[in-house]
TIVO-2410 file (N, C-alpha, C; in nm, 3 decimals):
# residues 81
REC num residu      c1      c2      c3 atome chaine
REC   1      M  12.217   7.846   8.808     N      A
REC   1      M  12.101   7.824   8.724    CA      A
REC   1      M  11.985   7.910   8.773     C      A
REC   2      W  11.948   8.005   8.695     N      A
REC   2      W  11.843   8.100   8.733    CA      A
REC   2      W  11.706   8.033   8.739     C      A
REC   3      W  11.685   7.930   8.659     N      A
REC   3      W  11.553   7.868   8.657    CA      A
REC   3      W  11.525   7.787   8.784     C      A
REC   4      V  11.629   7.740   8.851     N      A
REC   4      V  11.609   7.669   8.978    CA      A
REC   4      V  11.556   7.767   9.083     C      A
REC   5      K  11.617   7.886   9.088     N      A
REC   5      K  11.570   7.988   9.182    CA      A
REC   5      K  11.427   8.029   9.151     C      A
REC   6      L  11.395   8.041   9.023     N      A
REC   6      L  11.260   8.079   8.983    CA      A
REC   6      L  11.157   7.975   9.027     C      A
REC   7      I  11.188   7.848   9.010     N      A
REC   7      I  11.095   7.742   9.052    CA      A
REC   7      I  11.076   7.744   9.203     C      A
REC   8      V  11.183   7.761   9.279     N      A
REC   8      V  11.173   7.766   9.425    CA      A
REC   8      V  11.089   7.886   9.467     C      A
REC   9      I  11.111   8.001   9.406     N      A
REC   9      I  11.034   8.121   9.441    CA      A
REC   9      I  10.887   8.103   9.409     C      A
REC  10      V  10.856   8.044   9.294     N      A
REC  10      V  10.716   8.022   9.256    CA      A
REC  10      V  10.648   7.926   9.354     C      A
REC  11      L  10.718   7.820   9.394     N      A
REC  11      L  10.660   7.725   9.490    CA      A
REC  11      L  10.640   7.789   9.627     C      A
REC  12      L  10.734   7.873   9.669     N      A
REC  12      L  10.717   7.941   9.797    CA      A
REC  12      L  10.601   8.041   9.793     C      A
REC  13      I  10.587   8.112   9.682     N      A
REC  13      I  10.473   8.205   9.668    CA      A
REC  13      I  10.342   8.128   9.669     C      A
REC  14      A  10.339   8.012   9.603     N      A
REC  14      A  10.219   7.930   9.604    CA      A
REC  14      A  10.184   7.884   9.745     C      A
REC  15      A  10.285   7.852   9.825     N      A
REC  15      A  10.261   7.810   9.964    CA      A
REC  15      A  10.204   7.926  10.045     C      A
REC  16      V  10.256   8.046  10.024     N      A
REC  16      V  10.205   8.164  10.097    CA      A
REC  16      V  10.063   8.196  10.054     C      A
REC  17      V  10.033   8.187   9.925     N      A
REC  17      V   9.897   8.212   9.876    CA      A
REC  17      V   9.801   8.109   9.934     C      A
REC  18      S   9.843   7.985   9.939     N      A
REC  18      S   9.757   7.881   9.996    CA      A
REC  18      S   9.733   7.906  10.145     C      A
REC  19      L   9.836   7.951  10.215     N      A
REC  19      L   9.820   7.985  10.357    CA      A
REC  19      L   9.722   8.102  10.374     C      A
REC  20      A   9.730   8.200  10.286     N      A
REC  20      A   9.636   8.313  10.292    CA      A
REC  20      A   9.493   8.267  10.263     C      A
REC  21      R   9.478   8.175  10.170     N      A
REC  21      R   9.343   8.123  10.140    CA      A
REC  21      R   9.286   8.049  10.261     C      A
REC  22      A   9.371   7.975  10.331     N      A
REC  22      A   9.326   7.904  10.451    CA      A
REC  22      A   9.285   8.004  10.558     C      A
REC  23      L   9.362   8.111  10.573     N      A
REC  23      L   9.326   8.213  10.671    CA      A
REC  23      L   9.194   8.279  10.637     C      A
REC  24      M   9.174   8.313  10.511     N      A
REC  24      M   9.048   8.377  10.471    CA      A
REC  24      M   8.930   8.282  10.492     C      A
REC  25      S   8.951   8.155  10.463     N      A
REC  25      S   8.845   8.057  10.485    CA      A
REC  25      S   8.813   8.045  10.634     C      A
REC  26      L   8.914   8.051  10.716     N      A
REC  26      L   8.894   8.041  10.860    CA      A
REC  26      L   8.824   8.165  10.914     C      A
REC  27      V   8.862   8.282  10.864     N      A
REC  27      V   8.802   8.407  10.910    CA      A
REC  27      V   8.655   8.414  10.868     C      A
REC  28      R   8.623   8.364  10.751     N      A
REC  28      R   8.485   8.366  10.702    CA      A
REC  28      R   8.400   8.254  10.762     C      A
REC  29      N   8.459   8.178  10.853     N      A
REC  29      N   8.390   8.069  10.922    CA      A
REC  29      N   8.343   7.960  10.826     C      A
REC  30      E   8.429   7.931  10.727     N      A
REC  30      E   8.400   7.822  10.633    CA      A
REC  30      E   8.482   7.698  10.668     C      A
REC  31      G   8.528   7.691  10.792     N      A
REC  31      G   8.612   7.580  10.834    CA      A
REC  31      G   8.542   7.445  10.831     C      A
REC  32      K   8.411   7.447  10.849     N      A
REC  32      K   8.336   7.321  10.851    CA      A
REC  32      K   8.320   7.260  10.713     C      A
REC  33      S   8.337   7.341  10.608     N      A
REC  33      S   8.321   7.289  10.472    CA      A
REC  33      S   8.447   7.218  10.423     C      A
REC  34      G   8.557   7.228  10.495     N      A
REC  34      G   8.679   7.160  10.456    CA      A
REC  34      G   8.773   7.244  10.372     C      A
REC  35      K   8.735   7.368  10.343     N      A
REC  35      K   8.821   7.452  10.260    CA      A
REC  35      K   8.951   7.487  10.332     C      A
REC  36      T   8.943   7.509  10.462     N      A
REC  36      T   9.063   7.543  10.538    CA      A
REC  36      T   9.162   7.428  10.537     C      A
REC  37      M   9.114   7.308  10.563     N      A
REC  37      M   9.203   7.191  10.565    CA      A
REC  37      M   9.262   7.164  10.427     C      A
REC  38      R   9.182   7.181  10.325     N      A
REC  38      R   9.231   7.158  10.189    CA      A
REC  38      R   9.341   7.258  10.153     C      A
REC  39      A   9.321   7.386  10.190     N      A
REC  39      A   9.422   7.488  10.161    CA      A
REC  39      A   9.549   7.462  10.240     C      A
REC  40      L   9.535   7.420  10.365     N      A
REC  40      L   9.654   7.389  10.445    CA      A
REC  40      L   9.726   7.266  10.391     C      A
REC  41      A   9.653   7.170  10.340     N      A
REC  41      A   9.715   7.052  10.280    CA      A
REC  41      A   9.795   7.092  10.156     C      A
REC  42      W   9.741   7.182  10.076     N      A
REC  42      W   9.815   7.232   9.959    CA      A
REC  42      W   9.942   7.304  10.003     C      A
REC  43      R   9.934   7.382  10.112     N      A
REC  43      R  10.052   7.453  10.160    CA      A
REC  43      R  10.161   7.356  10.202     C      A
REC  44      V  10.122   7.252  10.274     N      A
REC  44      V  10.219   7.151  10.315    CA      A
REC  44      V  10.279   7.083  10.192     C      A
REC  45      G  10.197   7.055  10.093     N      A
REC  45      G  10.246   6.994   9.970    CA      A
REC  45      G  10.345   7.082   9.897     C      A
REC  46      F  10.316   7.212   9.886     N      A
REC  46      F  10.408   7.304   9.820    CA      A
REC  46      F  10.540   7.313   9.897     C      A
REC  47      S  10.533   7.318  10.028     N      A
REC  47      S  10.654   7.325  10.110    CA      A
REC  47      S  10.738   7.199  10.094     C      A
REC  48      A  10.674   7.085  10.090     N      A
REC  48      A  10.746   6.959  10.071    CA      A
REC  48      A  10.810   6.955   9.932     C      A
REC  49      M  10.739   7.007   9.831     N      A
REC  49      M  10.796   7.011   9.697    CA      A
REC  49      M  10.919   7.100   9.691     C      A
REC  50      V  10.918   7.212   9.763     N      A
REC  50      V  11.036   7.299   9.769    CA      A
REC  50      V  11.154   7.222   9.828     C      A
REC  51      F  11.130   7.155   9.938     N      A
REC  51      F  11.236   7.079  10.005    CA      A
REC  51      F  11.293   6.971   9.913     C      A
REC  52      V  11.206   6.892   9.852     N      A
REC  52      V  11.251   6.784   9.764    CA      A
REC  52      V  11.322   6.841   9.641     C      A
REC  53      F  11.270   6.950   9.585     N      A
REC  53      F  11.332   7.009   9.467    CA      A
REC  53      F  11.472   7.061   9.498     C      A
REC  54      I  11.491   7.121   9.616     N      A
REC  54      I  11.624   7.169   9.654    CA      A
REC  54      I  11.720   7.051   9.672     C      A
REC  55      L  11.673   6.943   9.733     N      A
REC  55      L  11.759   6.825   9.748    CA      A
REC  55      L  11.798   6.766   9.613     C      A
REC  56      V  11.702   6.753   9.523     N      A
REC  56      V  11.730   6.699   9.390    CA      A
REC  56      V  11.824   6.792   9.314     C      A
REC  57      S  11.804   6.922   9.327     N      A
REC  57      S  11.890   7.018   9.259    CA      A
REC  57      S  12.035   7.007   9.307     C      A
REC  58      M  12.054   6.985   9.437     N      A
REC  58      M  12.190   6.968   9.489    CA      A
REC  58      M  12.251   6.837   9.439     C      A
REC  59      M  12.172   6.730   9.436     N      A
REC  59      M  12.223   6.601   9.389    CA      A
REC  59      M  12.259   6.606   9.241     C      A
REC  60      M  12.182   6.681   9.161     N      A
REC  60      M  12.208   6.691   9.018    CA      A
REC  60      M  12.320   6.791   8.986     C      A
REC  61      G  12.361   6.869   9.085     N      A
REC  61      G  12.467   6.966   9.063    CA      A
REC  61      G  12.419   7.098   9.007     C      A
REC  62      W  12.289   7.121   9.008     N      A
REC  62      W  12.235   7.246   8.956    CA      A
REC  62      W  12.264   7.362   9.051     C      A
REC  63      I  12.269   7.333   9.181     N      A
REC  63      I  12.302   7.435   9.281    CA      A
REC  63      I  12.409   7.378   9.372     C      A
REC  64      Q  12.488   7.465   9.431     N      A
REC  64      Q  12.593   7.425   9.523    CA      A
REC  64      Q  12.561   7.481   9.661     C      A
REC  65      P  12.560   7.397   9.764     N      A
REC  65      P  12.534   7.448   9.898    CA      A
REC  65      P  12.653   7.531   9.947     C      A
REC  66      H  12.622   7.630  10.030     N      A
REC  66      H  12.726   7.713  10.090    CA      A
REC  66      H  12.779   7.643  10.214     C      A
REC  67      D  12.902   7.676  10.249     N      A
REC  67      D  12.962   7.620  10.370    CA      A
REC  67      D  12.897   7.683  10.491     C      A
REC  68      V  12.841   7.603  10.579     N      A
REC  68      V  12.771   7.653  10.696    CA      A
REC  68      V  12.868   7.710  10.798     C      A
REC  69      N  12.983   7.647  10.812     N      A
REC  69      N  13.083   7.689  10.909    CA      A
REC  69      N  13.212   7.721  10.832     C      A
REC  70      P  13.222   7.842  10.776     N      A
REC  70      P  13.338   7.871  10.690    CA      A
REC  70      P  13.469   7.871  10.769     C      A
REC  71      T  13.573   7.821  10.705     N      A
REC  71      T  13.705   7.817  10.768    CA      A
REC  71      T  13.796   7.925  10.713     C      A
REC  72      T  13.755   7.992  10.605     N      A
REC  72      T  13.834   8.100  10.548    CA      A
REC  72      T  13.747   8.222  10.523     C      A
REC  73      R  13.809   8.337  10.528     N      A
REC  73      R  13.740   8.461  10.494    CA      A
REC  73      R  13.833   8.537  10.401     C      A
REC  74      G  13.792   8.547  10.275     N      A
REC  74      G  13.876   8.614  10.178    CA      A
REC  74      G  14.002   8.537  10.146     C      A
REC  75      G  14.000   8.405  10.160     N      A
REC  75      G  14.116   8.323  10.130    CA      A
REC  75      G  14.212   8.308  10.247     C      A
REC  76      V  14.189   8.381  10.356     N      A
REC  76      V  14.274   8.376  10.474    CA      A
REC  76      V  14.203   8.297  10.582     C      A
REC  77      P  14.269   8.197  10.644     N      A
REC  77      P  14.204   8.124  10.754    CA      A
REC  77      P  14.157   8.217  10.863     C      A
REC  78      I  14.041   8.188  10.921     N      A
REC  78      I  13.979   8.275  11.020    CA      A
REC  78      I  14.067   8.286  11.146     C      A
REC  79      E  14.137   8.179  11.183     N      A
REC  79      E  14.221   8.183  11.303    CA      A
REC  79      E  14.331   8.286  11.292     C      A
REC  80      Q  14.376   8.318  11.171     N      A
REC  80      Q  14.486   8.411  11.153    CA      A
REC  80      Q  14.441   8.555  11.140     C      A
REC  81      Q  14.313   8.583  11.143     N      A
REC  81      Q  14.265   8.720  11.126    CA      A
REC  81      Q  14.253   8.791  11.257     C      A
***
């Protein structure tokens, strides 16, 4: 499903943009106004949404996780290669 990848990419870009906004706020010494904390809170929220969306997508069957420890390579068991 291409739209699942698109949503994940958009959320990750939003998290990076929010992190950049927090950095710019910190560099401009606007940390006391709360802008830095607000931007970092948004970044954490976007990252959490990515995590939850990936979990929901796996549960709904929209995406399939890859095998972390593969036992075959090209259909041949790894021990026999």
